[in-house]
N, C-alpha and C positions, 0 to 999 in steps of 0.2 A: 435435749437430747432422747431419742426414744429408747436407744439400745446400744451396748458395747456387744460386738459379735466375733467370737473367735472359731478356729476349727474345732474347738473342744465344746462349744456352746457359748450362751451369753455371760457376760461379767458384769459385776455391781460397779467396778472401777478398773482402771488400766493407766499403766505407768509404762516409762521408758525403761528397756527397749522393746517392749511388746510390739507384736503387730496385730492390729486391731482394725474392724470395720466398724465404722460409727454410723447408725442409723438416725436420722433428724425427724423431727415432729413435720417440719415444714419443708417443702421443696425448695433446697438452696443448692446452689452449685458450688460444690466445694470438692476441691481433689487432693491427691498426695501433696504434701509438704505445706498445705494450707495451715494458719494457725487458729486454735481455738482459745480463747482467753475468757477468763473472768471479766464481767462487764465493770467490776470495781478496780481493774488490774490491766488497763489496756496500755498496749506498746506505742511508742512515738511513731508516727506515719509520715515520713518526709523524704525529700530527696538531697537534702544539705545536711550535713553533719561534719563535726570535728572528730577526729580519731588520732590516737597514738600509733605511729605506723614504723613498723621494723623493714627496711629494704633487705630482700634475700636473694635478687637477682645479681650474678656475676656483671650485666650490664648497668651501668650508671641509671638512676632515673631519668626520664624523658617526660618533663613536664607538658608537654604538648601533645603528648600519646593518650590515645583513649586505653582503657582496660577493661575487662571482664572483673565484675566484683562477685564473689560466692559468698553469700550471709545467709545461714541456716540453709534451707533448701533452694532459696532463690539465687538467680543469675540475673545480672543485668549489666550494661554498660555503664561506666564511670569515669569522670576525669578527676585529676588533681587540680582544684581551683587556687590553692596557694600553699605555702609551706609557712607556718608561723614560726617555727624556729626548731632548729637541731638541738639535742641534748647529747652533750658530752658526759659518757655514762661514767667516766673516772672522777669528773671535779661536778656533775649537775650543772655546769654552766649551759645557757641557752646562747646560740647563734643564728644570726638569719644566713640562709644559704639558698643558692637557686635551684639545687637539686640533691640527692641523696645518691651514695655509693653503699656498697655491701655491706651490711650488718650496721649500717647507721639508723638512728631512732630520732623520728622527727613527729612535732604536731602539726598536722595537715588538716585541710580543709577539702570534702569531698563532695561532688554532687553526682547523681546518679541519673539515668535516662528514666527509670520508671520509680516511684515511690517503694521504699521497704518499710518494714514493719520490725521496728527496733528497740531495744532499753539499752541504756549507758550499761558499759561491760561491766561496772563495779554493782548493779543492781541485778545483772541477770548475763552472765557469760556465754550462755549459748545462743542467745539473741544481740549480743553486743559485740560478738567477735566477726572476722571476715577475712577473706583473703583475696588479694588482686592478682590475676592471671593476664599474662601477656598474650593478646589475640595472635599474635603471629607463630610464637614458638611454643605456646601453651605452658610454659613454665610458671610456676609459682613467682610472682615477683615480690610480693610484700604480704606481711599479715598484718592486722590491724586490731584495736580495741577501740570501740566507739565510745566517746566520751558524752556527747550529747548533739541536739540539733543545733543548727545555725539558721539564724531568721534570714530570708532573702535579704533584707535592708543592710545585715551585717556582713553578707558576703564580701571579701575583699580580693581583688584581684591585682595583677601585676600592673595595671594602668594606675592603682591607687598608690603604688610608692612613690615617694617624695623625689623628685629630680632636682639635682646640683648641676646647672649647666655653667660650668666655670669660664668659658669664653664670653657667654652672654651677659654673666655678672662682672666682667671686665676683671677678673681674678689673674695675677701674673702668672705664668707656669712654673716659676720657682717655688710657688706656695703650693703647688698640685701634692707634693708627698705629704705635708703635714696635713692639708684636707684628707688624704687617702688615710692617714692614720686615725683620724678623728672618726671617720666613716666606719673603718673597721671596728672600732671600739664601740661604736652604736650598735655594729651589726651583731657584736657580742651580747649586747643587752638586749637583743630580739627587735632592734628598729632597723629596719632595711632602708637604704638611701642609694638611690642610683646617681653615679656621677658620669657627666659627659664632658669630656676633654676637648 
């Protein structure tokens, strides 16, 4: 870096919330909102990550919908790939659920349209937090805290959920109620299973 310039003159160092202009030794295309980091403390650069999400919208979550994600000063499109589990805040139990309603908390996997520069929330709150914005109403749909990146090979889609096709397995309908109870118990433990009757 060549210099840190302000209205009052040059500075030796700057910190938030100061407004400064940075001049660089080399000609690099850098604009407002870009991140300057120490080479030994680089952020994660990825499109896929896990996060804890608090649903803030009156409308229940639609997992097929695309949202805007605002993280630091960046804005991108994102989708919710999967809900790993919902957390019951009273008992801390984890449940498999298909969507979230107002004030529910869950661990989710997100994929963004462009790569984001982020840190896990525990390491850096300002680079590890985000909001989801409904593209139609412009409402804040959710707030989130990034846990960490998710490798492409570890991405789980709803197609990966095990399916029990009861008629195909030759299971008598009188046993369906018992099977549904067992599946609900598995969902409470964070294991989602789809039943076809």
